C-alpha positions as CSV (number, residue, x, y, z in Angstrom):
1,M,-37.7,-30.6,-17.4
2,N,-39.4,-27.6,-15.9
3,R,-37.7,-24.4,-15.5
4,L,-38.7,-22.4,-12.6
5,R,-38.7,-18.7,-13.1
6,F,-38.1,-16.6,-10.0
7,L,-39.9,-13.3,-10.1
8,R,-38.7,-10.6,-8.0
9,S,-40.9,-7.6,-6.8
10,P,-40.6,-4.5,-9.0
11,S,-37.9,-2.0,-8.2
12,P,-39.0,0.9,-6.2
13,A,-39.6,4.0,-8.1
14,P,-36.6,6.2,-8.7
15,R,-36.1,9.1,-6.4
16,P,-36.7,12.4,-8.2
17,R,-33.2,13.9,-9.3
18,R,-32.1,17.2,-7.9
19,L,-30.4,19.5,-10.1
20,A,-26.6,19.9,-9.7
21,Y,-25.5,22.6,-7.2
22,R,-23.7,25.3,-9.2
23,V,-20.4,26.3,-7.5
24,P,-20.8,29.7,-6.5
25,W,-17.1,30.8,-6.7
26,R,-15.3,32.7,-9.3
27,V,-11.4,32.7,-9.0
28,D,-9.6,36.0,-9.7
29,R,-6.0,34.9,-10.7
30,S,-5.0,38.2,-12.2
31,T,-2.5,38.9,-9.4
32,A,-1.2,35.4,-8.7
33,P,0.1,34.3,-6.2
34,H,-2.5,36.3,-4.5
35,Y,-6.0,35.2,-5.5
36,R,-9.4,36.5,-4.8
37,L,-12.4,34.0,-4.5
38,I,-15.2,35.8,-5.3
39,N,-18.8,34.8,-4.2
40,A,-20.5,34.9,-7.8
41,G,-23.6,33.1,-6.6
42,R,-26.9,34.7,-5.2
43,E,-26.8,33.5,-1.6
44,T,-24.5,34.6,1.3
45,L,-22.2,31.6,2.3
46,S,-21.3,30.9,5.9
47,G,-18.5,29.0,7.4
48,V,-16.2,29.8,4.5
49,T,-12.8,28.5,5.0
50,V,-9.8,28.1,2.5
51,S,-7.1,25.5,3.2
52,V,-4.1,24.3,1.0
53,A,-3.1,20.8,0.1
54,G,0.5,20.4,-1.1
55,S,3.9,21.9,-0.3
56,A,3.0,25.6,-0.5
57,S,1.9,27.6,2.4
58,L,-1.2,29.8,2.7
59,R,-2.1,33.2,4.1
60,V,-5.9,33.9,4.0
61,S,-8.2,36.7,5.4
62,P,-11.4,34.5,5.9
63,P,-14.5,35.9,6.6
64,T,-17.0,33.6,8.3
65,S,-19.6,34.6,5.9
66,V,-19.3,35.9,2.3
67,S,-22.3,37.8,0.6
68,P,-22.8,37.9,-3.1
69,G,-20.2,39.9,-4.8
70,E,-17.8,39.9,-1.7
71,A,-14.4,37.9,-1.9
72,V,-12.0,36.0,0.2
73,R,-8.3,36.7,-0.4
74,A,-5.8,34.0,-0.2
75,S,-1.9,34.3,-0.9
76,V,0.1,31.2,-1.8
77,S,3.9,31.1,-1.4
78,G,6.1,28.1,-2.3
79,R,8.7,26.8,-4.6
80,E,6.2,25.8,-7.5
81,P,2.7,25.7,-6.2
82,A,1.1,25.3,-9.5
83,R,3.0,21.7,-9.7
84,D,1.9,20.3,-6.4
85,T,-0.5,22.5,-4.5
86,V,-4.3,23.1,-4.6
87,L,-6.7,25.3,-2.6
88,V,-9.5,23.6,-0.9
89,V,-12.6,25.9,-0.2
90,R,-15.3,24.9,2.2
91,W,-18.6,26.6,2.7
92,F,-22.3,26.3,3.9
93,P,-25.0,27.7,1.8
94,P,-28.5,28.7,3.5
95,D,-29.7,25.0,3.5
96,G,-26.8,23.9,5.8
97,R,-25.3,21.4,3.5
98,E,-21.4,21.4,3.5
99,Y,-19.5,21.8,0.2
100,L,-15.8,21.5,-0.7
101,W,-14.3,22.9,-3.8
102,Q,-10.7,22.3,-5.0
103,I,-8.9,24.7,-7.1
104,S,-5.7,24.0,-8.9
105,L,-3.2,26.7,-9.2
């Protein structure tokens, strides 16, 4: 019995990979529960917001843009924020892409 082989067209060439985007933030936890999120990158970040997910509450002094070396301050209060709360940082680098980063306390 003849076996038919079905040939399919070759797969398209893979798209070139982009390098991973390095998170530009450094977290200063030295005065917890008051945190400083420092822009350790080389670019000014715009649309910066910090929010909280969990049972704790958050006070933040958010500038709309953060230049390299500048910081956003966030104060977290709650019973045990380290057990059930994370900070979520949102920002836009100059290329306009949106990024979110989650920080465990």
